[in-house]
N, C-alpha and C positions, 0 to 999 in steps of 0.2 A: 378565467373570464369572470367578469362581475356577475354575481348571482341575480341582481335585479334585471340586467340585460337578458340573461338566460330566461328568467321568468316571463319577461315581456315577450320574448320570442315564442315561448310555449303558448301563452294566452293568445298572442296575435295570430297564431295558426288556427285557433279554434273559434274566434269571434270576428264579427265584422269590423272594418276600420272605424266606422262611426262610433261603435261602442268603445273601442280603445281610446278614441280621442276624448271621450268623456271622463276617463280615469286619470285624474290629475295627481293622485297620491301613488306612492310606490307599491308595486306588487312584489312579493317576496317568495322565492323558491327555497324550500327547506326540506329536511328529511333525516332519516336514520337508517343505517345499515348495521344489523346486529344478528350474528349467527354463531352457533355453537356446534362443536363436534362432540358427540356423546356416545358412551357405551352403556347400554341399558338392558334390563330384563324385567320380567314380572313372574315371580314365583307363586306357587299354590294354584288352587282351582283345578278344573278338569283338563284344561289345556294351557299349561304354563308357557310363557313366551321366553324362548331361549335368548341368551345374551347376544346382542347384535350392535353394530355401529350404525350411526345415522348422523346426518347434518340437519340441525334444527334451526328454523327461522325464529327469531325473538322479536316479532312485530316490527320488521323493517318497513319503512314507508317513505313516500315522496309526497310533498304537499305544496300547494300554492295558496297564499293568503294575501289579503289587501284591505285597505280602508279608503273611504272617501269622506272628506270633511264637508258636512252639509250646512255648517254655520250654526251659531247659537249654542255651541257646545255639543251638537249632535253629530254623530258619525254613522255611516253605513259600513258594515264589514262583511267579508265573506271568507270562507275557507273550504278548499276541496282537498281532501287527504286520502291517498290511496295506498293500500298495503301492497308492497312489491317484494315478496319473499325472494331472497337472492338464490335460493335453491329450487324455485318453482315459479308459478305464475300468479298474477293478482287480478282483481276486478276494480275498475275505475271508481273512485270516490266511495270505497267501501268502509273507510274509517271516519273519524269525526269530520263531517262536512255540513255546512249550514250557511244561511244568510241571516243578517239581523241588524238591529240598531242599538247603539250604545250612547250613553250620556251620563249626566249627573245622577239620573235615576237608577243606573245600572245597565244591564244588557238583556235584550230579548232576542232569541234566535229560533229559527225554524229549520228543521232538517234531521240529520242523523247524528247523535252525540252520546257520549258516555253519561250514564245516569248520575244524579247526585250521590247515590249510595256508592257506586263504583269509584268516583273521583275522591270522595272523602275518606273511604275506608282503605283503599289500596295505597293511599298516600303514606302510610306508616310501614309498608312492606320493605324490608331491607333489600329485597331482590328487585324492587321497582316494578312489581306486577308482571315479571317475566322469568324465564328459565324454569327448570324443573321444580325449584323450591317456591315458586310463586304462591302468594297467599290464597289463591283460589283452589289449591290442591285439596285442602281440607276445610278451610274457613269459607265464609260468605256462601254457605249452603253448597259447597263444592263448586263455586263459580256461578250458580244459578242467579245470585243476586249481585253479580258483577257484569253488567250488561251495557251494550251500546245499542240504543233503541232507534229504530226507524220511525218516521212520522211523528217526531216529537216537537213539543214547544217547551222552551226553558226560559226561566228568568233568573238572572244572577244579580244579586244586590251589590252595591259598592261596599267596601270594607269600612266599618264604622267602629272605632275603639277596639279594633281587633276582631270584631264579629262580622260574619258574612252568611248570607242565606242563598240557597238554590232551590228552585221549584221546578217540577217537571210534570207534563201531561203528555201521554202518548195517545193519539187519536184512535177512535174505535172504528177503523176502516174495515175491519173484519166482521162487523155486526151482521147477524142473521136473525131469523125469526125466533130462534131459541137461545142465542148467546150474544153477549155484548162485551167482547174482549177489549179491555183498555187497561193501561198501567199508569200509575202516578207515583210521585215520590217527592221528598224534600230532605234538605240537610241544613244543619247549623254548625258552623265552625268558629273556633276561636284560636287565633295565632298571635303570639307575642314573644319576640326573641326566641329563646330555645324551646318554648312550649307550644304544642299543637294539640287541640282537643276537637273531636267531631262527633256529632250524632246524626244518624240518617234513618229515614223510614221509607219503605217502598211497598206498594201493593200491586199484585198481578191479578186482575179480575178475569174470571172465566177462562182460565188457562188450560183446563181439561174438563172432560165430561165423563160421568159414570151414569149410564142410563139416560134419564132425562134431567139429571141434576148437574148444573155447572159448578165447577170447583174453582176456588181462588186460593191465593197464598199471600202472606205478608211477612215482612222482615223488619226488625229493629236492631240497630247495630251502633256500637260506640268504638272510637279509636283514639289513641293518644300517643304522643312521643315527646321525649325531653332529651336535650343534648347537654351533657356535662363535659365541657371542654372538648376532647377528641372522641368521647364515647356518646353514642346515641342509643337510648333504650326506647322500645316501642311495644305497644300491645293493642289487640283488637278483640272484641267479643260481640257475638250476635246470636239472636234467637229468630227462627224462621218457622212459621206455622202454616199448615195446609188443611183445608176443609176435609171433612169426611162425609161419606154417603153410603148407607147400607152396610155391606160387609167391610167397606173401606173406612177405617177410623181416622179421626183427626190425628195428625202427627206434628211433632215439634223437634226440629233439629237445632242443637246448641253447639257452638264452636268457638274456639279462641285461637289467637296467634300471639306469640311472644317473640320479639326480635332484638337483634344487637348489631350495631355497626361500630367498629373500633378502628380509628385511623392512626397510622404512624407515618406522618408525611404523606407520600403518595401511595403507601400501602394501607389496605383496608381489610380487616377481618370481618366476615359476615356470618350470622347464624340466625336460625329461626326454629321454633317448635310450634306445631299445630296439633290440635285435638278436636275431634267432632264426635257427637253421639246423638242417637235418636231416642227421645224419652219413651219409656215403656217397652223398649226392646233391648236386646243385647248387642245391637249394631253400634260399633264405634271404631275409630281409627286414630292412629298417631302418625305424625309425619315430622321428620327432623332433617334439617339441611345445614351444612357448614360450607364456607367458601372463602376465597381470597380474591381481592381485586387490586389491580395496579393501575392507578390513574396517570397515564402519560401526560394528558392535558385535561381540561374541563370537557373536551369533546370526545376524547378517545380513551378507552380503557381495555385491559385484558382481564378476564374473569375465569376462575376455576371453581367448581362446586361439586358436592356429593349430596345426594338426596335419597332417603329411604322411607318408604310408606308401608305401614302395617295395618291391614284391614281385618276386622273380626265380623263374622256372621253376615257376609254379603254386603258390607259397607262399601261405598263406591269412591273413596278417596283415591287420588291419583296424582301424577305430576301436574303441577299447575299449568304448564305449557307443553303441548305435544304429548298427550296422554298415551299410555301403552297398556295392553291387557284388558281384562274385564273386571266387573264388580267382584270384590272378594279376593282378588289377587294382590300381591305385594310388590309393587314396582320399586326398583332400585337402580341408581345410575350415577355416573360421573360425567362431567362436561367441561369443555374448555372453549372459550370464545372471545371475540373482539367486537366492541361496539364503537361506531363512529357517528357523530352528529355533524350535519352541515346545514 
């Protein structure tokens, strides 16, 4: 059945006929189903996790999006995207969902969306920010700086000579007499042919408290990739600082990721190496992943991977998706899965 007709039926069941009559532009239904079968364990620590099998969702989703031409080069747009794990249940519109305006000036949106830091830094991950080998296992402050923020306002510039800017502000709806929690961030990217380079900054204000002192954290990160024929090399590096108070000293987490994608027709070899450490301590971790992908089409592939994580002195690196065990343990696992886009 035509996707547009299905989408119109879905929306028509939820809104008044008058509202539907005002939507002259097409509404599109889209989504992804991506699941893996895995054999995993976590060695070390007081309570090791014995090897077990599991079915893992890799951010499957269903979405509806559309636009309306307002004239003069201006458009209104919306998107409602919901995670629907094929092995579990989901919550409506819990993924990138927003409403906004776009034109020659760029785009402005209000809602829940991936931060500029997440979008620009995970773009170089060979695993596509998913599976056990996902870049957030050790890098990006073990995922703390790879966020999808509620109550956010974002501006996306048009691309000019290969450069593009994103700005984000997260409203301080949780403000109290003693704390004013709010987040903000920005990114700058350059993309030309086989080259991609990005810088991102993000600040989390009043994210925690020690006594009467409110603590904040901030991150700076760079990412790059370059494609040589059938080989794509990528790298990402970041530094993430947290305030200190009293007995709690300021800390700085440094991490990096190196990645490889090597295609042979429809066959693709994948690999990544991640490392993270906390300055002034002996806490550090290493994480290696290798894999194979077969691209049946541009929408459907089969993937197999192996990931091993080694933590020292209580470090909390883990699988990037569907973590297992506790801080200081050493997760290890293999996985096989299929992804389909529609």
